N, C-alpha and C positions, 0 to 999 in steps of 0.2 A: 549569454549563458542558460541553459536551462537545467533546472535541478528538479529532477525525478524522483519522489521518494516514493521508496516500495514498502508500503505498512504492510506486513504478513496477513498473506490470505484476504485480497482485495482485489485479486485479478492482477496481480502487479508483475508475476512472472508472463504471463500473457502480452503484457503490455510492455515489458521488457524486449520480448521477442521481436513484437512491430517497432520498436522504435531501434534495434539493431539492425532490421532490414532497411529503415530509412535513412539511417543514419549512417553506417558503415564503420568506416574506421574514424568518423570523428563523435562516435561515442563512448563513454568510458564507464564501467561498470563498477561500482563501489561498495561490496559487500564485506566490510570491515577493513579491508585494503583494497587498492585499485587493480582492475582486469581489463585488458583490450578490449575490443568489440567482439573478438572472438572467445572470449572468456579466460586467455593467457592472465598468471600472473604478472605485473610490472610494477617499479618500483615508486612511481608518481603518475598523477595525472597528465598525459601530454598536453603540451601547446597544440593549441588547434582544435581541441577538444570544444564541440557546441552542445553536450549533453551528459550528463553524469546522472546516472540511474541507480538506485543500489538501497540499501537499510542505512540510512543516516537521518539524526534529527533534522530539522528544518533550518536551524541555526549552523548549521555542520562547515557550510561553505560561504557564508554570507559575507566575509571578509576577505574572501579571495578573489572576486570576480566584478565587475561592474553589470549593470543593469541584468540582474538575474530574475529569471521567470520560475517562480514556484510549481510544481504539477503534482499532485498525487491523488490516489482513489480511495473511497471511504465505503464500509458496507455497515447492514445493521450489526451491530456490535455483539449479540446474540450469535447470529451466525456465525460473526468471525471467532468467535473464542472456538464455539464448536468446531468448525471448520480447522482450526489449528491443530485443537484435540485430534481429530480425526486424520490429519494429515500426519502428525507425528506417529501416530500409533500405526499408521500404514508405512511410514518411511524413517524409519527411527534414524536419528543425527546423534551420534556418537559425541560431538561438540557442543550440542544443547543440553543444559541443567534441565529444560521444560521434556525433552525428549527422555532424559532419565529418568524425572519423575515417573513419566508417563510407563516406563520398561518395569519400574518398581512395583507397579500397581495401580498408581494414581486413577480414580474415578474423573469424570467431566468435572465435579464439583471441587475435586482437591486438587487438580490440574488450575481449575479458575480461579482458586485464593491465592495462589501464587503472585508476586508483585508483577513479575515480568508477562503475567497472562492477563494483567486486568489493565483497563483504561490505554491500550498499546495504540491506539488513534491520537490520543493526547499526548503521549510519551515521543510519538514521530511531528507530531506539530510542534512540539516544543517551545510551546509557547507563543508561536506566533499566530496571530488572528487570522481564520482560514479569509477576510477581506485582501488580505495581501498575497494571495495566492492567485495566479492567473487562472489556473484551472483546477477545480475539485470534481472529481469525476464519481458518480454513482456505480459501482460496481455490477449491481442489481441489474442496472440498465445499458450495458456494457457497450452494444453495439450502437444503440442510439446516442449513446452519450458522445461516442466516436465523431459524429455529427458534430456535434457542440464545441467537442477539441477542434475540429477543423474549424469551423466559424471564429474559434478566439485564436487560434494559433497559424490558418494557413497551412497546417500540417495533416494530408488525407490520408489516413492511415487504413487498409482494407479490414473488413470485416468478417467474421465467420469465424474468426481462429480462435482454439480454445488448446489450454494446456494447463497441467497439473489440476485436473479436475477429478473429485471424489467420484469413482464408477459405482458407487453404491446409492447416492446421494438421489432423492427422487423430489424433484419440483425445487420452486425457488429456495426456500427455506428448511433450513433442519427440524426434525420433528425433536423436542423436548417437552419433558412435562411442565406440569404448570408450575411446580415445586422448581426444579430446575432453571425455568425462567425467570421466576422471580429473584431467585440467588443471583443469578447472572447480571441481570438488572440491576440489582445492589451494588455488585461488584463493579459495575462499569458505569457508576453515574457521571463522570465526565466525559465518558465517550458517546452516551447517549444525548447530555446536552451539546455535545461538537457535532454530532449526526444531525440532531433534530435543528439545530442551528443552520447546518450548511443544506439541508433537505429545504429549508424555507426559503433561502436569503442564496446563498452563493449559487447553490445550483438551481435554484427555481428563475433567477432574473439574469437579463441578457448582460453579460460583461465583454468589455474589451481588454485588451490584453494589459497586464497589470506588472509592471517593472519594479523590482525592487532596490532603492535607490541606498 
């Protein structure tokens, strides 16, 4: 069973659509509750499911399945926070407390100080060492990372697909002031430690498929 953990604003929606095309009926989406491969709400994860993708912590289904492969994508933590803030400004979500905070006039730094906007990578890794993941992708290099995903898993996904992209963003990184960047770094030290470790080891070194036993 492949568990694909969608950390917000790390190209998870693009990856989800690629997985949906690849797996078809064999994928189950899990965004706080299960959905079938078309996005229709269902009561439980169907038997025969080969991949679960969605917003859940890495420990969420470890006791439910055998031979689990953990998969996720990460992103520079400053860019991830800014991207989430800008996304919720463009597309308000009435079910999201963070979205309501922005609607009430929160600045980027007001938003960033909220507990659920801080160290989001670490929260989704849920205490699992990155070394236990089969694949941790760097979303900044999404297309080239798909080659590495193919090498590790044997799954060949097409390049060039993009969804949910900020139409006003220019370049790879968001433009923030030095003061904002320093504050965002201070608020996300766990995420920066995780990001640094993954880019130096898990991503940089060749890996074989890693099964969670």
